[in-house]
C-alpha positions as CSV (number, residue, x, y, z in Angstrom):
1,X,-12.5,-11.7,-3.1
2,X,-13.6,-13.6,0.0
3,X,-17.4,-14.2,0.0
4,X,-19.0,-14.3,3.4
5,X,-22.5,-14.2,4.8
6,X,-23.8,-12.2,7.8
7,X,-26.4,-13.4,10.3
8,X,-29.2,-12.3,7.9
9,X,-27.5,-14.3,5.0
10,X,-26.6,-11.1,3.3
11,X,-23.5,-11.5,1.1
12,X,-20.5,-9.5,2.2
13,X,-17.3,-9.3,0.0
14,X,-13.9,-8.9,1.6
15,X,-11.0,-7.7,-0.6
16,X,-7.7,-9.6,-0.4
17,X,-4.4,-8.1,-1.4
18,X,-1.1,-9.9,-0.7
19,X,1.5,-7.2,0.0
20,X,4.6,-9.4,0.1
21,X,5.6,-12.0,-2.5
22,X,8.7,-12.8,-4.6
23,X,9.3,-14.2,-8.1
24,X,12.5,-15.3,-9.7
25,X,15.3,-17.7,-8.9
26,X,17.6,-17.5,-5.9
27,X,20.7,-19.6,-5.4
28,X,20.8,-21.6,-2.1
29,X,24.0,-23.1,-0.8
30,X,23.7,-26.3,1.3
31,X,26.1,-28.9,2.7
32,X,25.2,-31.1,-0.2
33,X,25.9,-28.4,-2.8
34,X,23.9,-25.6,-4.3
35,X,20.3,-25.5,-5.5
36,X,17.8,-22.9,-6.5
37,X,14.6,-21.6,-4.9
38,X,12.2,-20.9,-7.7
39,X,8.9,-18.9,-7.5
40,X,6.8,-17.8,-10.4
41,X,3.3,-16.2,-10.7
42,X,1.7,-19.6,-11.3
43,X,3.2,-20.9,-8.0
44,X,1.7,-18.0,-6.1
45,X,-1.7,-18.5,-7.7
46,X,-1.5,-22.2,-6.7
47,X,-0.9,-21.1,-3.1
48,X,-4.3,-19.3,-3.2
49,X,-6.0,-22.2,-4.9
50,X,-5.1,-24.3,-1.8
51,X,-5.7,-21.4,0.6
52,X,-9.3,-20.9,-0.2
53,X,-10.1,-24.6,0.5
54,X,-8.1,-24.5,3.7
55,X,-10.0,-21.4,5.0
56,X,-13.4,-22.8,4.0
57,X,-12.6,-26.2,5.7
58,X,-11.5,-24.6,9.0
59,X,-14.6,-22.4,9.3
60,X,-17.1,-25.0,8.1
61,X,-15.8,-27.6,10.6
62,X,-16.0,-25.3,13.6
63,X,-18.8,-22.7,12.7
64,X,-19.3,-21.7,16.4
65,X,-15.8,-20.3,16.5
66,X,-16.6,-17.7,13.8
67,X,-18.9,-14.6,13.6
68,X,-19.6,-15.1,9.9
69,X,-21.0,-17.8,7.7
70,X,-19.8,-19.1,4.4
71,X,-21.5,-20.0,1.1
72,X,-20.7,-23.4,-0.5
73,X,-17.0,-23.8,-1.3
74,X,-17.6,-23.3,-5.0
75,X,-19.0,-19.8,-4.2
76,X,-16.6,-18.9,-1.5
77,X,-14.3,-16.9,-3.8
78,X,-14.9,-14.7,-6.8
79,X,-12.6,-12.8,-9.1
80,X,-12.5,-9.0,-8.8
81,X,-13.0,-8.8,-12.6
82,X,-15.4,-11.5,-13.8
83,X,-14.4,-11.0,-17.4
84,X,-10.8,-12.1,-16.6
85,X,-12.1,-15.4,-15.4
86,X,-14.0,-15.8,-18.7
87,X,-10.9,-15.1,-20.7
88,X,-8.5,-17.3,-18.7
89,X,-10.8,-20.2,-18.1
90,X,-11.7,-20.9,-21.7
91,X,-9.6,-24.1,-21.7
92,X,-9.6,-25.0,-18.0
93,X,-11.9,-25.1,-15.0
94,X,-9.2,-24.6,-12.4
95,X,-10.1,-22.2,-9.6
96,X,-7.0,-20.0,-10.3
97,X,-7.1,-18.8,-6.7
98,X,-9.8,-16.2,-7.2
99,X,-9.8,-15.5,-3.4
100,X,-7.0,-13.0,-4.0
101,X,-7.6,-9.8,-5.8
102,X,-4.1,-8.3,-6.1
103,X,-0.7,-9.7,-5.4
104,X,2.3,-7.3,-4.9
105,X,5.5,-8.9,-6.2
106,X,9.2,-8.0,-6.2
107,X,12.5,-9.7,-7.0
108,X,14.3,-12.2,-4.8
109,X,17.9,-11.5,-3.9
110,X,18.2,-13.5,-7.1
111,X,20.7,-14.9,-9.5
112,X,20.6,-11.8,-11.7
113,X,20.9,-9.0,-9.1
114,X,24.7,-8.6,-9.3
115,X,24.9,-8.9,-13.0
116,X,24.3,-5.1,-13.5
117,X,25.5,-1.8,-12.0
118,X,23.5,-0.7,-10.2
119,X,22.3,-4.0,-8.9
120,X,18.8,-5.4,-9.6
121,X,18.4,-3.7,-13.0
122,X,17.9,-7.1,-14.7
123,X,15.9,-8.4,-11.8
124,X,13.4,-5.5,-11.9
125,X,13.1,-5.9,-15.7
126,X,12.4,-9.6,-15.2
127,X,9.6,-8.9,-12.7
128,X,8.0,-6.3,-14.9
129,X,8.2,-8.6,-17.9
130,X,6.6,-11.5,-16.0
131,X,3.8,-9.4,-14.5
132,X,2.8,-7.3,-17.5
133,X,1.4,-10.3,-19.5
134,X,-2.2,-11.0,-20.2
135,X,-2.4,-13.8,-17.6
136,X,-0.9,-11.7,-14.8
137,X,-1.5,-8.0,-15.3
138,X,-5.0,-7.9,-13.8
139,X,-3.9,-9.3,-10.4
140,X,-0.1,-8.8,-10.0
141,X,1.3,-5.4,-9.0
142,X,5.1,-5.1,-9.7
143,X,7.5,-3.5,-7.1
144,X,11.1,-2.8,-7.9
145,X,14.1,-3.4,-5.6
146,X,17.5,-1.7,-5.2
147,X,20.6,-1.6,-3.1
148,X,20.6,1.9,-1.6
149,X,24.4,2.0,-1.4
150,X,24.7,1.8,-5.2
151,X,25.5,5.1,-6.9
152,X,22.7,4.5,-9.4
153,X,20.0,3.4,-7.0
154,X,17.9,6.5,-7.4
155,X,18.1,6.4,-11.2
156,X,17.0,2.7,-11.1
157,X,14.0,3.5,-8.9
158,X,12.8,6.2,-11.2
159,X,13.5,4.1,-14.3
160,X,11.5,1.2,-12.8
161,X,8.6,3.5,-12.0
162,X,8.5,4.8,-15.5
163,X,8.4,1.2,-16.7
164,X,5.4,0.3,-14.5
165,X,6.7,-0.4,-10.9
166,X,4.3,0.8,-8.3
167,X,6.4,0.3,-5.1
168,X,9.8,-0.4,-3.8
169,X,11.3,-3.2,-1.7
170,X,14.5,-2.7,0.4
171,X,16.4,-5.4,2.3
172,X,19.2,-4.0,4.5
173,X,20.3,-7.4,5.8
174,X,20.6,-9.1,2.4
175,X,22.4,-6.1,0.8
176,X,24.7,-5.6,3.7
177,X,23.8,-2.1,4.8
178,X,21.9,-3.0,8.0
179,X,24.3,-0.7,10.0
180,X,23.8,2.1,7.5
181,X,20.0,2.6,7.6
182,X,20.5,6.1,8.8
183,X,22.8,7.0,5.8
184,X,22.1,9.8,3.4
185,X,21.9,7.2,0.6
186,X,18.9,5.5,2.3
187,X,17.2,8.8,3.0
188,X,17.6,9.9,-0.6
189,X,16.0,6.7,-1.9
190,X,13.1,7.1,0.5
191,X,12.6,10.7,-0.6
192,X,12.6,9.6,-4.2
193,X,9.9,7.1,-3.4
194,X,7.9,9.8,-1.6
195,X,8.2,12.2,-4.5
196,X,6.9,9.5,-6.8
197,X,4.1,8.5,-4.3
198,X,5.1,4.9,-4.1
199,X,5.2,2.9,-0.8
200,X,8.4,1.3,0.5
201,X,8.5,-2.1,2.2
202,X,11.5,-3.0,4.2
203,X,12.4,-6.6,5.2
204,X,12.7,-6.2,9.0
205,X,14.4,-9.0,11.0
206,X,14.2,-7.5,14.5
207,X,13.0,-4.6,16.6
208,X,16.4,-2.8,16.5
209,X,16.2,-2.6,12.7
210,X,12.5,-1.5,12.9
211,X,13.6,1.4,15.2
212,X,16.3,2.5,12.8
213,X,14.0,2.4,9.8
214,X,11.3,4.4,11.6
215,X,13.8,7.1,12.7
216,X,15.4,7.4,9.3
217,X,11.9,7.5,7.7
218,X,10.9,10.4,10.0
219,X,14.1,12.3,9.2
220,X,13.5,11.8,5.4
221,X,10.0,13.1,5.7
222,X,11.1,16.1,7.8
223,X,14.0,17.0,5.5
224,X,11.9,16.8,2.3
225,X,8.4,17.9,3.6
226,X,6.8,15.1,1.6
227,X,4.7,12.1,2.8
228,X,6.6,8.8,2.6
229,X,4.7,5.6,3.3
230,X,7.0,2.9,4.8
231,X,6.0,-0.7,5.6
232,X,7.8,-2.8,8.3
233,X,7.8,-6.2,6.8
234,X,7.1,-9.2,9.0
235,X,6.3,-6.9,11.9
236,X,10.0,-7.5,12.7
237,X,9.0,-11.0,13.8
238,X,8.4,-9.6,17.3
239,X,4.8,-9.4,18.4
240,X,5.3,-8.5,22.1
241,X,7.9,-5.6,21.9
242,X,6.2,-2.3,22.7
243,X,8.9,-0.5,20.6
244,X,7.4,-2.2,17.4
245,X,4.0,-0.8,18.1
246,X,5.4,2.6,18.8
247,X,7.0,2.5,15.4
248,X,3.7,1.5,13.8
249,X,1.9,4.4,15.5
250,X,4.0,7.0,13.7
251,X,2.6,8.9,10.7
252,X,3.3,7.2,7.4
253,X,4.3,3.9,9.1
254,X,2.6,0.5,8.5
255,X,3.2,-3.1,9.3
256,X,2.9,-6.3,7.3
257,X,1.9,-9.7,8.6
258,X,3.8,-12.4,6.7
259,X,5.3,-15.1,8.9
260,X,2.7,-15.0,11.7
261,X,1.6,-18.4,12.8
262,X,-0.9,-19.8,15.4
263,X,-0.8,-17.9,18.7
264,X,1.4,-15.2,17.2
265,X,-1.6,-13.7,15.5
266,X,-3.6,-13.3,18.7
267,X,-0.5,-11.9,20.5
268,X,0.0,-9.4,17.7
269,X,-3.6,-8.1,17.8
270,X,-3.7,-7.9,21.6
271,X,-0.8,-5.5,21.4
272,X,-1.5,-3.6,18.2
273,X,-5.0,-2.7,19.4
274,X,-3.3,-0.2,21.8
275,X,-2.2,1.8,18.7
276,X,-4.6,4.6,17.7
277,X,-6.5,3.7,14.5
278,X,-4.6,0.5,14.3
279,X,-7.0,-1.0,11.7
280,X,-5.6,1.5,9.2
281,X,-2.0,0.5,9.8
282,X,-1.9,-3.3,9.0
283,X,-1.2,-4.9,5.6
284,X,-1.7,-8.6,4.9
285,X,1.2,-10.5,3.3
286,X,2.4,-14.1,2.8
287,X,6.1,-13.7,1.8
288,X,5.5,-16.5,-0.7
289,X,7.3,-18.8,-1.1
290,X,9.2,-18.6,2.2
291,X,5.9,-19.0,4.0
292,X,2.7,-20.7,2.7
293,X,-0.9,-21.8,3.2
294,X,-0.8,-22.5,6.9
295,X,0.5,-19.1,8.0
296,X,-1.9,-17.2,5.7
297,X,-4.9,-19.3,6.8
298,X,-4.0,-18.7,10.5
299,X,-4.1,-15.0,10.0
300,X,-7.2,-14.7,7.8
301,X,-9.4,-17.1,9.9
302,X,-8.4,-15.2,13.1
303,X,-9.9,-12.0,11.6
304,X,-13.2,-13.9,11.1
305,X,-13.2,-15.6,14.5
306,X,-15.1,-14.9,17.7
307,X,-11.7,-14.4,19.4
308,X,-11.1,-11.4,17.3
309,X,-14.5,-10.0,18.3
310,X,-13.7,-10.6,22.0
311,X,-10.4,-8.7,21.6
312,X,-12.2,-5.8,20.0
313,X,-14.6,-5.7,22.9
314,X,-11.9,-6.1,25.6
315,X,-10.0,-3.1,24.1
316,X,-13.2,-1.1,23.5
317,X,-12.3,-0.6,19.9
318,X,-14.7,1.6,17.9
319,X,-14.6,-0.4,14.7
320,X,-16.8,-3.2,13.4
321,X,-15.0,-6.6,13.0
322,X,-15.7,-6.9,9.2
323,X,-14.7,-3.3,8.6
324,X,-11.4,-3.9,10.3
325,X,-10.9,-7.2,8.4
326,X,-11.7,-5.5,5.1
327,X,-9.1,-2.8,5.7
328,X,-6.4,-5.2,6.9
329,X,-6.9,-7.8,4.2
330,X,-6.9,-5.4,1.3
331,X,-8.3,-1.9,1.8
332,X,-5.2,-0.4,3.4
333,X,-2.9,-1.8,0.6
334,X,-5.2,-0.3,-2.0
335,X,-4.9,3.1,-0.3
336,X,-1.2,3.4,-0.4
337,X,-0.4,1.7,-3.8
338,X,-0.9,4.2,-6.7
339,X,-3.3,3.0,-9.4
340,X,-1.8,4.9,-12.4
341,X,1.2,7.0,-13.4
342,X,-0.6,9.0,-16.0
343,X,-0.7,12.1,-13.8
344,X,2.9,11.9,-12.6
345,X,4.7,12.6,-15.9
346,X,7.9,10.7,-15.0
347,X,10.3,10.0,-17.8
348,X,12.7,7.0,-17.8
349,X,15.4,9.2,-16.3
350,X,13.2,10.4,-13.6
351,X,13.5,14.0,-14.5
352,X,9.8,14.9,-13.7
353,X,9.8,17.3,-16.6
354,X,12.2,19.8,-15.0
355,X,15.3,19.5,-17.1
356,X,14.1,18.7,-20.6
357,X,13.2,21.6,-22.9
358,X,10.1,20.0,-24.3
359,X,8.6,18.8,-21.0
360,X,5.6,20.5,-19.5
361,X,4.3,21.0,-16.0
362,X,2.2,18.2,-14.6
363,X,-1.4,18.2,-15.6
364,X,-4.3,16.5,-13.9
365,X,-6.0,14.2,-16.4
366,X,-9.4,14.3,-14.7
367,X,-9.4,11.2,-12.5
368,X,-9.8,11.3,-8.7
369,X,-6.6,9.3,-8.1
370,X,-4.7,11.9,-10.1
371,X,-6.2,14.7,-8.1
372,X,-5.1,12.9,-4.9
373,X,-1.5,12.6,-6.2
374,X,-1.4,16.2,-7.4
375,X,-2.5,17.6,-4.1
376,X,-0.1,15.3,-2.2
377,X,2.7,16.8,-4.3
378,X,1.9,20.5,-3.9
379,X,-0.2,21.0,-0.8
380,X,2.6,20.6,1.8
381,X,3.8,23.0,4.5
382,X,7.5,23.1,5.5
383,X,8.2,21.1,8.6
384,X,4.5,20.2,8.8
385,X,3.3,17.4,6.5
386,X,0.0,17.4,4.6
387,X,-1.9,14.2,4.3
388,X,-4.7,13.3,1.9
389,X,-7.2,10.8,3.3
390,X,-9.2,9.3,0.4
391,X,-12.8,9.4,1.7
392,X,-15.0,8.9,-1.4
393,X,-18.7,9.5,-0.9
394,X,-21.4,7.8,-3.0
395,X,-22.7,11.0,-4.7
396,X,-20.2,12.8,-7.0
397,X,-21.6,16.2,-6.3
398,X,-20.8,16.0,-2.6
399,X,-17.4,16.4,-1.1
400,X,-15.2,13.5,-2.3
401,X,-12.1,13.6,-0.2
402,X,-10.8,15.0,3.1
403,X,-7.6,17.0,3.2
404,X,-5.8,17.0,6.6
405,X,-3.1,19.6,7.1
406,X,-0.8,19.5,10.1
407,X,1.0,17.0,12.2
408,X,-0.5,14.5,14.7
409,X,-0.8,17.0,17.4
410,X,-2.5,19.8,15.4
411,X,-4.6,18.4,12.5
412,X,-7.0,20.6,10.6
413,X,-9.3,19.0,8.1
414,X,-11.0,20.3,5.0
415,X,-13.3,18.6,2.5
416,X,-12.8,18.8,-1.2
417,X,-15.1,18.8,-4.2
418,X,-14.9,19.2,-7.9
419,X,-17.5,20.7,-10.3
420,X,-16.4,19.2,-13.6
421,X,-18.5,21.4,-15.9
422,X,-17.2,24.6,-14.3
423,X,-13.7,23.3,-13.9
424,X,-13.8,24.5,-10.4
425,X,-11.9,23.2,-7.4
426,X,-13.3,24.2,-4.0
427,X,-12.1,23.6,-0.5
428,X,-14.7,23.6,2.3
429,X,-13.7,24.0,6.0
430,X,-14.5,20.8,7.8
431,X,-16.3,20.7,10.1
432,X,-15.8,24.4,11.2
433,X,-14.8,27.6,9.4
434,X,-11.2,28.6,8.7
435,X,-11.3,31.1,11.5
436,X,-11.0,28.2,13.9
437,X,-7.5,27.6,12.5
438,X,-5.5,30.9,12.9
439,X,-2.1,29.3,12.3
440,X,-3.1,28.4,8.7
441,X,-2.7,31.5,6.5
442,X,-4.7,32.1,3.4
443,X,-1.4,33.0,1.6
444,X,-0.2,29.4,2.0
445,X,-3.4,28.1,0.5
446,X,-4.2,30.5,-2.3
447,X,-0.7,30.3,-3.7
448,X,-1.3,26.8,-4.8
449,X,-1.9,26.6,-8.6
450,X,-4.0,23.8,-10.0
451,X,-3.9,22.4,-13.6
452,X,-6.9,20.4,-14.9
453,X,-7.7,18.8,-18.2
454,X,-11.4,18.2,-18.7
455,X,-13.0,17.7,-22.2
456,X,-9.7,18.4,-23.9
457,X,-9.2,21.9,-22.4
458,X,-6.7,23.0,-19.8
459,X,-7.7,25.5,-17.2
460,X,-5.3,27.2,-14.8
461,X,-6.7,28.5,-11.5
462,X,-5.7,29.8,-8.1
463,X,-7.6,29.0,-5.0
464,X,-9.2,32.2,-3.6
465,X,-10.3,33.2,-0.2
466,X,-13.9,33.3,-1.4
467,X,-13.9,29.8,-2.8
468,X,-12.0,28.4,0.2
469,X,-14.3,30.0,2.8
470,X,-17.5,28.9,0.9
471,X,-19.6,26.7,3.2
472,X,-21.7,23.7,2.2
């Protein structure tokens, strides 16, 4: 975590999640022969060991250029889980780059990716093996990678998820299907990711590819009536094209910041601030080890600078600087990456319990994240997506989430609460009664069956008009 101080010297913690890194070995051909690019978890941690000192030096040397203050450098970063530092630092006093909380990692186009059919099976296994160790599992989040043109791509995505992958990386240029982004194969892989609630990050080299990805993603959502979160990697390296920001504005579309340097960052924010709720659409990433400390430091320090505040004021943005910074640096990533697969019930073949005789219907195991996933799976309307916005409140007995039904033009919101002892699920109209939304029928809502497991018992319930219309 990044530790900052406000004007009253109150400590403020900012989460940091890197949404774009690679590990493995990739072969590089040069005029002098071939070599290998190697990146391992320890190399990424070393990047953050250097980054925390670079950020602290820039801000400390020019404090008037920033709207926050910093504690001493030895207190500038702290681990998200203090006990991990105690375990790992028994024999060393290295910083271990505690400024970063989570690091999302996926395979290179590496030396193993063509050794299996479908491709990337061995690469995905390597990533999972490296990141599920004691040293790495608390901070690294594994994503898998496939070639969507492979016949077994869908099976490999499902198998990787069952083994622990929590997202998917696609690279149309490297895998040679940049002219087939609109193919059925690509849509099917996207829909598989949506059904499993994992985000998909594309490597995007230019705005034309960004437009193709956005169009195909919208078609995949429409055809399957499921939410699919898609991230445009590198913001297509184009920070002035209005088409890029139109893509970002679409439902379920995000952008990622790796590769931005110097003036690029200010240009990007000057344009993205025209997008509605832009602070919920941006994910921080480094693309380690293709980019390094300088690019990451340029982006993070800009978010803490007075220039950022001036841009917010110029665009009349209704968001506090540190709130936007916290969402961009880590909060948004944590919203779209699932925390656990215990509620999904996927088996290695990705059958979701539909074909095997002994399989059971999905059950909610009692955690809020599981409830979120269950609702996302079942509370959808044909041709009209349902979106769950996680809006946790401090008191458990109050509404804990907000459910938004509808598309961008006609959104209707309802708050949700759980009474654990009574095993009761209640929807409350938010902020007005259901009669304000005549196009949502009670039949659509009361037909949803919910399965819960609290204190070892399973309760099956249907939503009723009475519980739905109950006001708080």
